[in-house]
C-alpha positions, 0 to 999 in steps of 0.5 A: 849758872854753875857758881850759883848752882854750887851755892844753892845746892850746897845750902840744900845739902847742908840743910838737908844733912842737918835735918836728916842726921844733925841730931844723930848721937854720932854726928859732931858737926856738919859744915860746908862752903858751896858744895864742899861739905863735911860731916864729922863723926864722933864716938859721942856728942859729949866727949866729941872723941873722933871715930875714924872706924865709924867714918870708914865704915860709913864711907864703905857702906855708902859706896855699896849703896852707890854714893861716892864720898871721901874720908877726910881728916881723922874722922870726917866725911867729905861730900864733893859732888858734881858742880851741876848736881840738882836737888833730886840728886842731893836728896838721894845723896842725903837719903843714902848717907842717912841709911848708911849712918843709921845702919851703923848706929 
């Protein structure tokens, strides 16, 4: 059931991130395939200029909160959780990420 869990929890993660931070003025894009999910951070939605500083700050804040995420590319954050993650853990990851992003806005 690992492959099925990856697909299901990946959908939950993407949908949850879109609901929680999809309209945030510093989020340029949320995308993913299975449990490999990325959130792109930008200076503003109109210009879509990359914001590596914000990305690094959010990654550090998430680490302090107990959420391990990775910077990727110039301004994106990669979620790549355990293949056996459950819905409660996905919800917690979204909550911690949203709090870290909001604390930087």
